PDB file of N, CA, C and O in Angstrom:
ATOM      1  N   ALA A   1     101.620 112.690 208.608  1.00  0.00           N
ATOM      2  CA  ALA A   1     100.889 111.473 208.936  1.00  0.00           C
ATOM      3  C   ALA A   1     101.219 111.041 210.363  1.00  0.00           C
ATOM      4  O   ALA A   1     102.282 111.354 210.898  1.00  0.00           O
ATOM      5  N   THR A   2     100.293 110.327 210.952  1.00  0.00           N
ATOM      6  CA  THR A   2     100.445 109.801 212.302  1.00  0.00           C
ATOM      7  C   THR A   2     100.287 108.287 212.251  1.00  0.00           C
ATOM      8  O   THR A   2      99.360 107.776 211.623  1.00  0.00           O
ATOM      9  N   VAL A   3     101.184 107.576 212.907  1.00  0.00           N
ATOM     10  CA  VAL A   3     101.154 106.109 212.883  1.00  0.00           C
ATOM     11  C   VAL A   3     100.813 105.575 214.268  1.00  0.00           C
ATOM     12  O   VAL A   3     101.302 106.083 215.278  1.00  0.00           O
ATOM     13  N   ARG A   4      99.971 104.546 214.308  1.00  0.00           N
ATOM     14  CA  ARG A   4      99.647 103.844 215.546  1.00  0.00           C
ATOM     15  C   ARG A   4      99.678 102.346 215.276  1.00  0.00           C
ATOM     16  O   ARG A   4      99.247 101.886 214.219  1.00  0.00           O
ATOM     17  N   TRP A   5     100.192 101.590 216.241  1.00  0.00           N
ATOM     18  CA  TRP A   5     100.187 100.130 216.157  1.00  0.00           C
ATOM     19  C   TRP A   5      98.882  99.641 216.756  1.00  0.00           C
ATOM     20  O   TRP A   5      98.459 100.122 217.807  1.00  0.00           O
ATOM     21  N   LEU A   6      98.243  98.689 216.094  1.00  0.00           N
ATOM     22  CA  LEU A   6      96.921  98.227 216.501  1.00  0.00           C
ATOM     23  C   LEU A   6      96.985  96.935 217.299  1.00  0.00           C
ATOM     24  O   LEU A   6      97.822  96.064 217.060  1.00  0.00           O
ATOM     25  N   ASP A   7      96.063  96.845 218.260  1.00  0.00           N
ATOM     26  CA  ASP A   7      95.918  95.638 219.067  1.00  0.00           C
ATOM     27  C   ASP A   7      94.432  95.468 219.357  1.00  0.00           C
ATOM     28  O   ASP A   7      93.797  96.353 219.931  1.00  0.00           O
ATOM     29  N   CYS A   8      93.883  94.325 218.955  1.00  0.00           N
ATOM     30  CA  CYS A   8      92.461  94.066 219.180  1.00  0.00           C
ATOM     31  C   CYS A   8      92.273  92.579 219.440  1.00  0.00           C
ATOM     32  O   CYS A   8      92.697  91.746 218.639  1.00  0.00           O
ATOM     33  N   GLU A   9      91.639  92.245 220.557  1.00  0.00           N
ATOM     34  CA  GLU A   9      91.412  90.843 220.906  1.00  0.00           C
ATOM     35  C   GLU A   9      90.170  90.270 220.234  1.00  0.00           C
ATOM     36  O   GLU A   9      89.994  89.053 220.191  1.00  0.00           O
ATOM     37  N   ASP A  10      89.308  91.138 219.712  1.00  0.00           N
ATOM     38  CA  ASP A  10      88.086  90.700 219.034  1.00  0.00           C
ATOM     39  C   ASP A  10      88.391  90.520 217.544  1.00  0.00           C
ATOM     40  O   ASP A  10      88.445  91.493 216.791  1.00  0.00           O
ATOM     41  N   ALA A  11      88.587  89.277 217.132  1.00  0.00           N
ATOM     42  CA  ALA A  11      88.984  88.987 215.749  1.00  0.00           C
ATOM     43  C   ALA A  11      87.949  89.474 214.735  1.00  0.00           C
ATOM     44  O   ALA A  11      88.310  89.927 213.649  1.00  0.00           O
ATOM     45  N   GLN A  12      86.673  89.383 215.084  1.00  0.00           N
ATOM     46  CA  GLN A  12      85.625  89.825 214.162  1.00  0.00           C
ATOM     47  C   GLN A  12      85.701  91.334 213.945  1.00  0.00           C
ATOM     48  O   GLN A  12      85.640  91.804 212.809  1.00  0.00           O
ATOM     49  N   ARG A  13      85.834  92.085 215.023  1.00  0.00           N
ATOM     50  CA  ARG A  13      85.923  93.549 214.896  1.00  0.00           C
ATOM     51  C   ARG A  13      87.206  93.955 214.178  1.00  0.00           C
ATOM     52  O   ARG A  13      87.202  94.905 213.395  1.00  0.00           O
ATOM     53  N   LEU A  14      88.302  93.245 214.437  1.00  0.00           N
ATOM     54  CA  LEU A  14      89.552  93.543 213.743  1.00  0.00           C
ATOM     55  C   LEU A  14      89.393  93.290 212.246  1.00  0.00           C
ATOM     56  O   LEU A  14      89.900  94.058 211.428  1.00  0.00           O
ATOM     57  N   GLY A  15      88.702  92.235 211.892  1.00  0.00           N
ATOM     58  CA  GLY A  15      88.433  91.951 210.484  1.00  0.00           C
ATOM     59  C   GLY A  15      87.614  93.050 209.832  1.00  0.00           C
ATOM     60  O   GLY A  15      87.871  93.426 208.688  1.00  0.00           O
ATOM     61  N   GLU A  16      86.620  93.571 210.563  1.00  0.00           N
ATOM     62  CA  GLU A  16      85.805  94.674 210.053  1.00  0.00           C
ATOM     63  C   GLU A  16      86.658  95.918 209.848  1.00  0.00           C
ATOM     64  O   GLU A  16      86.542  96.599 208.830  1.00  0.00           O
ATOM     65  N   LEU A  17      87.512  96.209 210.817  1.00  0.00           N
ATOM     66  CA  LEU A  17      88.400  97.364 210.704  1.00  0.00           C
ATOM     67  C   LEU A  17      89.303  97.213 209.483  1.00  0.00           C
ATOM     68  O   LEU A  17      89.514  98.173 208.742  1.00  0.00           O
ATOM     69  N   LYS A  18      89.832  96.014 209.274  1.00  0.00           N
ATOM     70  CA  LYS A  18      90.718  95.775 208.128  1.00  0.00           C
ATOM     71  C   LYS A  18      89.998  96.029 206.808  1.00  0.00           C
ATOM     72  O   LYS A  18      90.603  96.533 205.862  1.00  0.00           O
ATOM     73  N   LYS A  19      88.714  95.685 206.735  1.00  0.00           N
ATOM     74  CA  LYS A  19      87.945  95.917 205.508  1.00  0.00           C
ATOM     75  C   LYS A  19      87.618  97.395 205.330  1.00  0.00           C
ATOM     76  O   LYS A  19      87.803  97.951 204.248  1.00  0.00           O
ATOM     77  N   LYS A  20      87.134  98.026 206.392  1.00  0.00           N
ATOM     78  CA  LYS A  20      86.664  99.414 206.295  1.00  0.00           C
ATOM     79  C   LYS A  20      87.797 100.430 206.175  1.00  0.00           C
ATOM     80  O   LYS A  20      87.632 101.473 205.543  1.00  0.00           O
ATOM     81  N   ALA A  21      88.951 100.126 206.784  1.00  0.00           N
ATOM     82  CA  ALA A  21      90.049 101.097 206.812  1.00  0.00           C
ATOM     83  C   ALA A  21      91.281 100.601 206.061  1.00  0.00           C
ATOM     84  O   ALA A  21      92.401 101.009 206.365  1.00  0.00           O
ATOM     85  N   ALA A  22      91.077  99.729 205.089  1.00  0.00           N
ATOM     86  CA  ALA A  22      92.202  99.111 204.379  1.00  0.00           C
ATOM     87  C   ALA A  22      93.175 100.137 203.807  1.00  0.00           C
ATOM     88  O   ALA A  22      94.383  99.898 203.785  1.00  0.00           O
ATOM     89  N   GLN A  23      92.664 101.272 203.346  1.00  0.00           N
ATOM     90  CA  GLN A  23      93.529 102.288 202.739  1.00  0.00           C
ATOM     91  C   GLN A  23      94.448 102.953 203.761  1.00  0.00           C
ATOM     92  O   GLN A  23      95.410 103.621 203.380  1.00  0.00           O
ATOM     93  N   ASN A  24      94.166 102.780 205.050  1.00  0.00           N
ATOM     94  CA  ASN A  24      94.979 103.386 206.103  1.00  0.00           C
ATOM     95  C   ASN A  24      95.808 102.361 206.875  1.00  0.00           C
ATOM     96  O   ASN A  24      96.433 102.708 207.878  1.00  0.00           O
ATOM     97  N   LEU A  25      95.825 101.120 206.431  1.00  0.00           N
ATOM     98  CA  LEU A  25      96.537 100.071 207.158  1.00  0.00           C
ATOM     99  C   LEU A  25      97.788  99.625 206.413  1.00  0.00           C
ATOM    100  O   LEU A  25      97.840  99.630 205.183  1.00  0.00           O
ATOM    101  N   ALA A  26      98.784  99.244 207.184  1.00  0.00           N
ATOM    102  CA  ALA A  26     100.031  98.720 206.617  1.00  0.00           C
ATOM    103  C   ALA A  26     100.691  97.834 207.661  1.00  0.00           C
ATOM    104  O   ALA A  26     100.347  97.879 208.842  1.00  0.00           O
ATOM    105  N   LEU A  27     101.634  97.037 207.212  1.00  0.00           N
ATOM    106  CA  LEU A  27     102.445  96.228 208.119  1.00  0.00           C
ATOM    107  C   LEU A  27     103.803  96.894 208.268  1.00  0.00           C
ATOM    108  O   LEU A  27     104.383  97.354 207.284  1.00  0.00           O
ATOM    109  N   ASP A  28     104.315  96.947 209.506  1.00  0.00           N
ATOM    110  CA  ASP A  28     105.648  97.521 209.706  1.00  0.00           C
ATOM    111  C   ASP A  28     106.707  96.479 209.343  1.00  0.00           C
ATOM    112  O   ASP A  28     106.372  95.385 208.889  1.00  0.00           O
ATOM    113  N   ALA A  29     107.958  96.812 209.538  1.00  0.00           N
ATOM    114  CA  ALA A  29     109.064  95.934 209.134  1.00  0.00           C
ATOM    115  C   ALA A  29     109.021  94.568 209.813  1.00  0.00           C
ATOM    116  O   ALA A  29     109.523  93.588 209.262  1.00  0.00           O
ATOM    117  N   SER A  30     108.422  94.494 211.006  1.00  0.00           N
ATOM    118  CA  SER A  30     108.341  93.211 211.711  1.00  0.00           C
ATOM    119  C   SER A  30     107.002  92.505 211.483  1.00  0.00           C
ATOM    120  O   SER A  30     106.748  91.450 212.064  1.00  0.00           O
ATOM    121  N   GLY A  31     106.148  93.086 210.640  1.00  0.00           N
ATOM    122  CA  GLY A  31     104.873  92.459 210.319  1.00  0.00           C
ATOM    123  C   GLY A  31     103.718  92.847 211.209  1.00  0.00           C
ATOM    124  O   GLY A  31     102.646  92.249 211.117  1.00  0.00           O
ATOM    125  N   ALA A  32     103.904  93.837 212.076  1.00  0.00           N
ATOM    126  CA  ALA A  32     102.833  94.288 212.968  1.00  0.00           C
ATOM    127  C   ALA A  32     101.890  95.233 212.215  1.00  0.00           C
ATOM    128  O   ALA A  32     102.328  96.047 211.403  1.00  0.00           O
ATOM    129  N   LEU A  33     100.599  95.111 212.497  1.00  0.00           N
ATOM    130  CA  LEU A  33      99.592  95.933 211.841  1.00  0.00           C
ATOM    131  C   LEU A  33      99.636  97.363 212.369  1.00  0.00           C
ATOM    132  O   LEU A  33      99.648  97.587 213.580  1.00  0.00           O
ATOM    133  N   THR A  34      99.659  98.325 211.453  1.00  0.00           N
ATOM    134  CA  THR A  34      99.693  99.735 211.834  1.00  0.00           C
ATOM    135  C   THR A  34      98.574 100.495 211.145  1.00  0.00           C
ATOM    136  O   THR A  34      98.117 100.118 210.066  1.00  0.00           O
ATOM    137  N   TYR A  35      98.142 101.574 211.790  1.00  0.00           N
ATOM    138  CA  TYR A  35      97.155 102.484 211.223  1.00  0.00           C
ATOM    139  C   TYR A  35      97.876 103.767 210.858  1.00  0.00           C
ATOM    140  O   TYR A  35      98.519 104.383 211.707  1.00  0.00           O
ATOM    141  N   LEU A  36      97.771 104.175 209.594  1.00  0.00           N
ATOM    142  CA  LEU A  36      98.412 105.392 209.102  1.00  0.00           C
ATOM    143  C   LEU A  36      97.341 106.457 208.927  1.00  0.00           C
ATOM    144  O   LEU A  36      96.572 106.424 207.966  1.00  0.00           O
ATOM    145  N   ALA A  37      97.294 107.393 209.853  1.00  0.00           N
ATOM    146  CA  ALA A  37      96.301 108.458 209.804  1.00  0.00           C
ATOM    147  C   ALA A  37      96.900 109.683 209.119  1.00  0.00           C
ATOM    148  O   ALA A  37      97.995 110.112 209.483  1.00  0.00           O
ATOM    149  N   PRO A  38      96.208 110.250 208.138  1.00  0.00           N
ATOM    150  CA  PRO A  38      96.740 111.432 207.462  1.00  0.00           C
ATOM    151  C   PRO A  38      96.799 112.663 208.371  1.00  0.00           C
ATOM    152  O   PRO A  38      97.565 113.593 208.118  1.00  0.00           O
ATOM    153  N   ASN A  39      95.980 112.663 209.435  1.00  0.00           N
ATOM    154  CA  ASN A  39      95.976 113.778 210.387  1.00  0.00           C
ATOM    155  C   ASN A  39      95.364 113.308 211.707  1.00  0.00           C
ATOM    156  O   ASN A  39      94.810 112.211 211.789  1.00  0.00           O
ATOM    157  N   LEU A  40      95.469 114.142 212.725  1.00  0.00           N
ATOM    158  CA  LEU A  40      94.967 113.755 214.051  1.00  0.00           C
ATOM    159  C   LEU A  40      93.454 113.615 214.090  1.00  0.00           C
ATOM    160  O   LEU A  40      92.929 112.787 214.835  1.00  0.00           O
ATOM    161  N   ALA A  41      92.743 114.417 213.296  1.00  0.00           N
ATOM    162  CA  ALA A  41      91.287 114.307 213.261  1.00  0.00           C
ATOM    163  C   ALA A  41      90.871 112.928 212.750  1.00  0.00           C
ATOM    164  O   ALA A  41      89.936 112.325 213.277  1.00  0.00           O
ATOM    165  N   ASN A  42      91.557 112.437 211.735  1.00  0.00           N
ATOM    166  CA  ASN A  42      91.282 111.109 211.197  1.00  0.00           C
ATOM    167  C   ASN A  42      91.562 110.039 212.247  1.00  0.00           C
ATOM    168  O   ASN A  42      90.789 109.091 212.391  1.00  0.00           O
ATOM    169  N   LEU A  43      92.656 110.185 212.976  1.00  0.00           N
ATOM    170  CA  LEU A  43      93.005 109.229 214.025  1.00  0.00           C
ATOM    171  C   LEU A  43      91.940 109.210 215.112  1.00  0.00           C
ATOM    172  O   LEU A  43      91.515 108.137 215.542  1.00  0.00           O
ATOM    173  N   ARG A  44      91.510 110.363 215.554  1.00  0.00           N
ATOM    174  CA  ARG A  44      90.479 110.430 216.602  1.00  0.00           C
ATOM    175  C   ARG A  44      89.181 109.774 216.145  1.00  0.00           C
ATOM    176  O   ARG A  44      88.529 109.067 216.913  1.00  0.00           O
ATOM    177  N   LEU A  45      88.815 110.012 214.901  1.00  0.00           N
ATOM    178  CA  LEU A  45      87.600 109.414 214.360  1.00  0.00           C
ATOM    179  C   LEU A  45      87.718 107.891 214.326  1.00  0.00           C
ATOM    180  O   LEU A  45      86.770 107.187 214.675  1.00  0.00           O
ATOM    181  N   ALA A  46      88.861 107.386 213.912  1.00  0.00           N
ATOM    182  CA  ALA A  46      89.084 105.933 213.888  1.00  0.00           C
ATOM    183  C   ALA A  46      89.006 105.360 215.298  1.00  0.00           C
ATOM    184  O   ALA A  46      88.426 104.293 215.500  1.00  0.00           O
ATOM    185  N   GLN A  47      89.577 106.050 216.264  1.00  0.00           N
ATOM    186  CA  GLN A  47      89.537 105.575 217.649  1.00  0.00           C
ATOM    187  C   GLN A  47      88.103 105.555 218.176  1.00  0.00           C
ATOM    188  O   GLN A  47      87.747 104.671 218.955  1.00  0.00           O
ATOM    189  N   GLU A  48      87.281 106.513 217.765  1.00  0.00           N
ATOM    190  CA  GLU A  48      85.877 106.537 218.174  1.00  0.00           C
ATOM    191  C   GLU A  48      85.096 105.407 217.512  1.00  0.00           C
ATOM    192  O   GLU A  48      84.235 104.794 218.144  1.00  0.00           O
ATOM    193  N   ARG A  49      85.388 105.129 216.254  1.00  0.00           N
ATOM    194  CA  ARG A  49      84.671 104.089 215.517  1.00  0.00           C
ATOM    195  C   ARG A  49      85.060 102.683 215.966  1.00  0.00           C
ATOM    196  O   ARG A  49      84.258 101.755 215.857  1.00  0.00           O
ATOM    197  N   TRP A  50      86.276 102.518 216.466  1.00  0.00           N
ATOM    198  CA  TRP A  50      86.793 101.206 216.849  1.00  0.00           C
ATOM    199  C   TRP A  50      87.275 101.237 218.301  1.00  0.00           C
ATOM    200  O   TRP A  50      88.467 101.066 218.555  1.00  0.00           O
ATOM    201  N   PRO A  51      86.363 101.452 219.259  1.00  0.00           N
ATOM    202  CA  PRO A  51      86.769 101.612 220.664  1.00  0.00           C
ATOM    203  C   PRO A  51      87.405 100.363 221.281  1.00  0.00           C
ATOM    204  O   PRO A  51      88.142 100.471 222.261  1.00  0.00           O
ATOM    205  N   GLU A  52      87.131  99.188 220.724  1.00  0.00           N
ATOM    206  CA  GLU A  52      87.712  97.959 221.267  1.00  0.00           C
ATOM    207  C   GLU A  52      89.127  97.710 220.764  1.00  0.00           C
ATOM    208  O   GLU A  52      89.779  96.750 221.174  1.00  0.00           O
ATOM    209  N   THR A  53      89.598  98.576 219.878  1.00  0.00           N
ATOM    210  CA  THR A  53      90.949  98.456 219.330  1.00  0.00           C
ATOM    211  C   THR A  53      91.867  99.451 220.023  1.00  0.00           C
ATOM    212  O   THR A  53      91.542 100.633 220.133  1.00  0.00           O
ATOM    213  N   ALA A  54      93.002  98.973 220.485  1.00  0.00           N
ATOM    214  CA  ALA A  54      94.002  99.859 221.099  1.00  0.00           C
ATOM    215  C   ALA A  54      94.895 100.414 219.994  1.00  0.00           C
ATOM    216  O   ALA A  54      95.406  99.666 219.160  1.00  0.00           O
ATOM    217  N   PHE A  55      95.077 101.726 219.997  1.00  0.00           N
ATOM    218  CA  PHE A  55      95.942 102.416 219.043  1.00  0.00           C
ATOM    219  C   PHE A  55      97.186 102.856 219.822  1.00  0.00           C
ATOM    220  O   PHE A  55      97.177 103.903 220.468  1.00  0.00           O
ATOM    221  N   HIS A  56      98.240 102.065 219.761  1.00  0.00           N
ATOM    222  CA  HIS A  56      99.450 102.322 220.543  1.00  0.00           C
ATOM    223  C   HIS A  56     100.397 103.281 219.822  1.00  0.00           C
ATOM    224  O   HIS A  56     100.582 103.192 218.608  1.00  0.00           O
ATOM    225  N   THR A  57     100.993 104.198 220.585  1.00  0.00           N
ATOM    226  CA  THR A  57     101.961 105.135 220.002  1.00  0.00           C
ATOM    227  C   THR A  57     103.334 104.508 219.833  1.00  0.00           C
ATOM    228  O   THR A  57     104.130 104.967 219.015  1.00  0.00           O
ATOM    229  N   THR A  58     103.617 103.460 220.603  1.00  0.00           N
ATOM    230  CA  THR A  58     104.897 102.751 220.497  1.00  0.00           C
ATOM    231  C   THR A  58     104.637 101.253 220.495  1.00  0.00           C
ATOM    232  O   THR A  58     103.542 100.790 220.811  1.00  0.00           O
ATOM    233  N   ARG A  59     105.670 100.515 220.132  1.00  0.00           N
ATOM    234  CA  ARG A  59     105.555  99.059 220.121  1.00  0.00           C
ATOM    235  C   ARG A  59     106.859  98.462 220.617  1.00  0.00           C
ATOM    236  O   ARG A  59     107.942  98.839 220.168  1.00  0.00           O
ATOM    237  N   GLU A  60     106.742  97.528 221.546  1.00  0.00           N
ATOM    238  CA  GLU A  60     107.934  96.851 222.058  1.00  0.00           C
ATOM    239  C   GLU A  60     108.266  95.672 221.163  1.00  0.00           C
ATOM    240  O   GLU A  60     107.374  94.982 220.671  1.00  0.00           O
ATOM    241  N   LEU A  61     109.542  95.451 220.959  1.00  0.00           N
ATOM    242  CA  LEU A  61     109.980  94.330 220.118  1.00  0.00           C
ATOM    243  C   LEU A  61     110.235  93.097 220.938  1.00  0.00           C
ATOM    244  O   LEU A  61     110.610  92.059 220.392  1.00  0.00           O
TER     245      LEU A  61
END
């Protein structure tokens, strides 16, 4: 699996992503929203579908 931390300034689009990709979303230990992709192809597809959302490989505390 591949994990990315999500950042989106458009609350409406983030809400849509949360509904459509709920099975791939989780909160990390600090409560930050993460996307859990089963493989890189899935991650790329999600990035194409949600271009206004940043999929970060790391997260600063």
